[in-house]
N, C-alpha and C positions, 0 to 999 in steps of 0.2 A: 533432421535439423529443422529449426524453426524458420518459417519464411519471413515476410515482412511484418514487424511488429504492429504495424498500422492496420494489419488484417485482423487483429485480435478482436473479439467482441466484448461486450459487457459481461456475457456468461463465461468467457475465458477467463477474465479477470476475477470474477466471482469464484470460479473454481480454484484460482491460485490463492485467493484470500482464505478460503476455506483450508486448503492444504497448509498455508503458513500458520493459521491459528491453530490447527491440530498439531503442528510441529513446535508450537510454543514460541512463535515469532509474531507477537500482536501488532508491532509497528508496521512490519512489512504486509501483514494482512490489511491493516488500515489503509495503507498506501495502494494496494491493489484494489480494494474496495472503492476508494476514492476514485481510481480510474474508472471502475465500473460505473460509478455515479455520473461521471462526466460523459460517458457513452450512452447514458439512460435518458430517454425522452420524457418518461412519465414521473412527475414530481413525487407521487405517493411511492412509487417503487424506489426512488432515489432515497426518500426519507427512510424506508425500511432498511436499505442497504446500510446506510449511514448508523442506523440504529443498532443494527447487527454487528458492525465492526467499528466501534468508537475509537477515537484517539486515545491510546492508553496513557499518553502524557499531555493531558489538555493544557497544562501550565507551560509547556515548552521547555521543560527542564531536562532535555535529553542530553546525554553525554556527548561531548565533542572530542574530536582528536586533538591532541596537544599540537602547537605549531611545529612545523618541521624545523629541524636543527641542522646545522653544517656539521658534517663529520670531517671537515678538513682540519688537519692539525695546525 
């Protein structure tokens, strides 16, 4: 079982990003890569990570869930 998520490193997040990219989940890969960037101190490395895992939907046109509806008769 995973311990404290705060203990994960940038490398851990990059590994997850690669796994998500390989699984065809580009948005999750991007989110994990962004967390890796947040934990990276070198600006050049951070830029490289962002270039490798760009936002698959830069216009923000992500699908959203419809609002919840009441099932009460």
